[in-house]
N, C-alpha and C positions, 0 to 999 in steps of 0.2 A: 605361441600365438603370434600371428603376424600383426602388423600395425593396423591394417584395414579391419580385421576381425576385432581387434581390441577397441578401436574407435566405434565400430558398430555396436558392440556389446555395451560399451560405456553409454552411448546415446540411448540405447534401449532401456538400460537400467535407470538412467536419469528420467526418461519419459514415464516409466512405470512409477518411479518414486513420486513424481509430481502428480500423476493421476491418482495414485493411492492416497496421498496426503490431501490433495485438493478435494477429494470426496468427503473428507471429515469436516470441512468448514461450514456445512449447512446443518450440522447437529442432527443428522438423520431425518431431516425434514425435506429432502430433495423432491419428493413427489407432490407435496401440497404447497402451492405458492404462498398462501397466507402464513403457514408455519415457517416457510423459508424466509419470508420477510421478517417475521418475528425473531427468528434465530439470528439473522444479520443485525437487526436493531439492538437486540440484547447484548450481543458481542461488542457492538460499537459503543454502547453505553459503558460497558465494563472497561473497554480499552481507553475511553476518554477519562474515566475516573482514575485509572492508573497513570495516564499522562499528567493529569493535574497534580497528582501526588509526587511524581518524579521531577517535574520541571516547574520551577518558580516562574510565574508570569504566564504560563501556557493557558490558563483559564481565561485571562483577560484578552490574550491574543486570539483565542478561538472565538470568544464573544464578539470581537471586533471584526472578524472575517465576514465577508459577504456570503461565503459558502465554504463548507469543510467536507472533504472526502475522507472517510474513515474506513480503512481496510484492517480489521482487527486481527485477521489470521492470514498474513501474506507468507506463504510457505515456499521456501526455496530449497532445492535439492539438486545434487548432481555429482558426477565423477567425470572430470575433464569437460564434458558437455553437460550443461545444466539448464534449469529453468525455474520459474517461480510463478505462482498463481494465487489469487485470493479474491474473495467477494467482499464488497463493502457498500456503504451508503453515502449519498450526498445529503448533507443537512444545510438548510438555510433557516436562520432564526431559530435554531434548536429543533426543527422538524425535518424528518426525512422527506425528500422530494424525488428520490430516484435511487436505483440500485445499479451497481457497476461491478465489472470484473477487471482486475489488473493482472497483466501477464508480462513476463520478461524471459528472454533467452540469453544464455551466455556460454562462452567457450574460454577455457583457460585452466589455471591451476585450481580446480574445484574438487572438493571431497567432503561429503556430508550433507546434512540437512539442517535447516533452521526455520523457526517460525518467528515472525516479527509483526508488529502493528505499525502501519504506515498512515500518516495523517498529512493531507495536502490542503493547505489553507489558501483560499483565493481571497486576497486582501483588497482587491479592487473589483468594481462591478464589471469593468472591461475584461479583465482576466476570466472572471466567472462566465460572462456572456460568450466569450470565445470557446471556452470549454463546453458549455451547454449546446452551442451551435454546431460543434464538431460531430462527425460521424466516426468517432474513434479518435482519441487524443493521445499523443505520444510525448512524454516528458523529455525535455531537451530539444524537441523539434517544434512542437506546437506551443510550448511555453517552458521557460527555464524555472526550475524549482530550486530556491535557495534553502539548503538544509540548515537547520539551526546548528550553530557551532556550540559544541558542548564542552564547557570548561568545568572547573571545580563546582560552580554553582548552577550549571546548566541554564544559564540565562541567555536572553536574546540580545544580540548587539543592536545598536541603533541602525547600522547599515542594513542588517538582515531584516529588521522590522519594517523597513521602507520598501522592500521588494514586493512586486505584485503577487507572487506565489511563494509560499513558505512551506517547508516540509519538516516533519519530525519522523524519526524512525526509532521505535521502542522495541528492544529485544528482551529476552529473559534476564539479561545482565544489566539492563537499564537503557538509557538513551544512547544512540549512536550518532556521531557527527561526521564520520569519515566515509560514509557510503554515498552512492550516487543513485538517483532514480532515473537518470538519463536512459532512454530506450524503453522504459516501462510503458506499455500500451494499455489504455483504459477504454473500455467499451461498455455500453449500456446493457444491462441484463433485462430480459423480458420476463419478469415475474410479477404479473398484475393480479 
């Protein structure tokens, strides 16, 4: 197989894997907007509960945030060429105020698939206002996300806690601190 055919086949497989796994994030409720919203909210509640169990201090940090984006099932897959996608909710004061999709594309030494929960905390009103006013927001371009450094206690450093936007990434194996959300694009879902 020549290199061009290999790359095309790899890209097609990655796209198929993302589309196939992305369809499972709505819990079979993709036709009914009310059921879709309920499925996203239920998954977000579950992801938040798990975060609070895994990371000391995360509950207080989430409570002090002006807004929190929760993507409970951010699925990434690929072979050489990959991508990731997931649906989530924006919560302010503990109540959902909107629904969003986060997508990401990548090229490199990729192989496999992974599901993770992503939490983006807007700690200042200015950071939240800029996100809400955008017509599509890209991490690292429209705002830098300081990921929580995970040590033995998975605690938040003083320097990280002072950032306007903070992120957590939770995988099946626990909190991850060595990932980057830069390049992830977030757009509003129209499920009213």
